[in-house]
VOSE-682428 format. One record per residue (C-alpha): z, x negated, y negated. Coordinates in pm, whole numbers, plus 50000, padded with zeros to 5 digits. Example, Ala and Ser with C-alpha at 12.3 -4.5 7.8 and 13.67 -1.06 7.14 Angstrom:
507804877050450;507144863350106;
//
This chain:
086675033938899;083135027038737;080185042738887;077465019138972;073815026939072;073385003039387;075855003739664;076624970039824;075784985140164;072584999540308;072785035240365;070775065740484;071435103340471;069595135840535;070175174340573;068375199340759;068925236040803;068075236241168;066095261541379;068015292841365;066595302241012;069975304540847;070575289340501;071685254340496;075415255040393;075915216440459;076605195440148;077065157740120;077265130439855;077235093539890;078695073639570;079025036739454;081755023439249;083214990339123;087074990939061;086604975438720;083954964138481;081414962438758;082374928938871;085344937939101;085644948639468;082534973339535;083505006839664;081195034139878;082325068639930;080805091240170;081715130340177;080165154340424;081245192440421;080095221740630;080245253540457;082005285340639;081285321440555;078395344940487;076305355440190;075725319940074;079615316940027;079735288340271;077215268540046;079395272939751;082595262039946;080915231740086;079335220839744;082765226339559;084425205139800;081895173739782;082035176439408;085765178639370;086295150539592;083855127939473;085105133239103;088645127639210;088035097139356;085775083739073;088585091138803;091135069439024;091605032638993;090845027339362;094215010539436;095605039239649;092495053839823;094195073640090;096495091039871;093695098839632;091325112639905;094415134040058;095025146139711;091355154439620;090805171339943;093825195239913;092825200939541;089335211339667;090875234939914;092945252139635;089935256939427;087995273139715;090405296339780;091315305239400;087555311139387;087225333239715;090065356739552;088315361439246;084745369139354;084345393839621;080955378339776;083035346039820;085865359940019;086735342440345;084725312440262;085875276740352;084685241940449;085115214840680;085425177840531;084625145040676;085315117040405;084845077840454;085395052640177;084625015940233;086294993039980;084644957940017;084694957740409;087614979940453;087385015640604;089565042940507;088665080440646;090115114540583;088995147140772;089905183740778;087935204441030;085245195641303;083015174341109;082895141041279;082995102741179;081725077941450;082005039341439;079295018541627;080104981641711;077864960841934;077034984842231;079945009142184;080555039541996;083665059741931;084415089341769;087385077741518;087965113341346;089915139541574;088625177741573;090875201341431;089695229141673;091085253441933;089555232942218;091015200042101;094525214142072;093895229542410;092985193842550;096025175542393;098195199842545;096675198642887;095725236642906;092005225642949;090245197543109;087095181742929;084985196143199;085815231543107;084865228142745;081135231742735;080275268342703;083795279142614;084115309442370;086385292742157;084565261142110;083765266541740;087075280041634;088505256141391;092155253441310;092095236140977;089655241840677;089375238240322;090115273240126;092945282540358;095915299640191;098065271840247;097195236240172;095525220840491;096855190340659;094565163340591;094325141040874;094445103840785;094395092141149;091735065841244;091695065341623;090485032941778;092095037842107;092435069742354;096095062542436;097435051142068;100135072841900;099805091241581;101495062141397;099185035741523;096295058541445;097485058041087;098025019741072;094615017941164;093505028340818;092074996240623;090074987640916;088074956040847;084404961640939;082424933041097;078794927341033;076244949941161;078724978541226;077775011741175;079595040741039;078035077241097;079295108940949;077765144641064;078355181441082;078885199241413;075045208441423;074435171741544;077675166841750;077155201041963;073765190142091;073575151542093;076005131442290;077725100542138;075935077442369;072695090942229;073635087441903;074325050941970;070925046542129;069045062841840;071015037841595;069895007741803;066475016441849;065315026741501;065675012241166;068425024040973;066505044540726;064935064140995;068055070941196;069155104241025;065625121341063;065555109341441;068905124841510;067855158141341;064795157741517;066685154541867;069115181741783;066075203041665;064245198641989;067525212242175;067535242441975;069115232841629;071305263841619;073165252641315;072685229940999;072445193941052;073495167040837;073825127940920;075085101240695;074945064040811;076315032340659;075764995840805;078014964840726;076334935540625;077214898940655;077634891940288;080704914540294;081694917940658;085164906440794;084714876841039;085854885041385;088914868041502;088904835841714;091324818541917;089714785041852;088244779541496;086114752241625;084674745141976;086324713442125;084054684542201;082814677842557;085024646642590;088324662042438;089164681242770;088874650242950;091084628842747;093524656342705;093624658143093;094084618643110;096994617542866;098674645443079;098084625643423;099564594643265;102474611643094;103484626543428;103034590443607;105244574243355;108104602243411;107784600543777;108104562143744;111044561443520;112654587443795;111814564544091;112854532743933;116244547943783;116814559444133;116384524444295;118254507544013;121194531144104;120864522244459;121164485644409;123744488944185;125644508944461;124784481744726;125914454944519;129364468744470;130244462144828;128124427144849;129894396444993;128004372044751;130184362444469;129264369244128;128424343143853;131724351343682;133594347444015;131894311644096;132904298443741;136314310243797;136604293444145;135354261743980;137884261443711;140404267843961;139514238244192;139234217143869;142504223943730;144214227544064;143174191844220;145264161844121;142894135243926;142774103444134;144854074644015;142994050243774;142844012443770;142053990743472;139083968143463;137803946043188;134263950743046;132003922342971;132853922442614;136603921042706;137463958442661;139383974042930;138644008343108;140434026243379;138544036343685;139634057143982;141074035444243;138594044444521;135514034144267;136974001144153;135003983544397;131924008544379;128994014244131;129214012643764;129944050543578;128374060243267;130984074243027;129094108543005;127974133043279;124274128443372;124094162943550;125394195543460;127484216743675;125014236743891;126794273044020;126354278144422;126834312344348;123914338344423;122914359144131;122344397144216;118674408244187;118134434843912;115214454744018;112534458043756;109694483943717;106794485243517;105064520343486;101904527043593;099644536243297;
//
């Protein structure tokens, strides 16, 4: 990746030795990169390390951790950031262990590590030890890292309850650290819910950050003395560039028994992920009424069709037993009568022009007949009435 001077996010960071008079063994670094030629996706890497060991050995270990991790990420192409961070942390652990073996004054040194990388608006984290990462969204704060301490393991195993943690003698016993004889298990879980599985926490990596989301990395010098809800209140009440100093002051007022380091980053609207919406656009005020009307009309049509069909079937059933002859029956009866009735005898009578026509005998003395019918046959049958139904709109 290409290192650049200006990060795409606002950042504030500060470290303080605390009030105990001990040397500051915390180290941190914030670097900005671009994947290619300064025009590709911007990247910000924040690394915080809390040193372990006396005679300035802890300071050496934390500085080695921050430098190695930052360098390893800078040399990468940024395409597999989680794998890069994991390998970088393990390489730093090996270097710290080797240095401790070669120098008597550095024997037993080690360090914690909390690393967060934001690629565009997506968050990736990796941790070892008890340095923490918090995510603040709206009026909520959540620790998205997991402590690698004796206390945390006891809580997860059900040996202890949360109300037994305060003042416990093993409160600062860490179970993973850089510089251990074996490679530490780098924790790539990004915890977003209390009840999620390890697999679910791993799939949270690449979390899209929303506008005004704040990410805070800190050493245990802060988290031991300042509660998460108090951290949230300070972040909401102070401008971003004043937050680290305000939190350090609060921890020091309460004793400041250890080194205190704070890094805070905030997502901006220009790069933020858009929150998911069920409706892309708000419906207009008249649209629900039209939709309701369409539903009512549709139901009325369906109901009308059902009732009309039932009435039609009922009439069909009733018509099957009716004594009223059908049209076909009436026509057939008429044909039977006409074909079965003998025609009357015809008589011959002369017309005025000398032609002769045959007339029925009984009409020989009656009125004159026209040679074609003047009335069509009218059926005396009654037609069955088929019900009609017009659906109500």
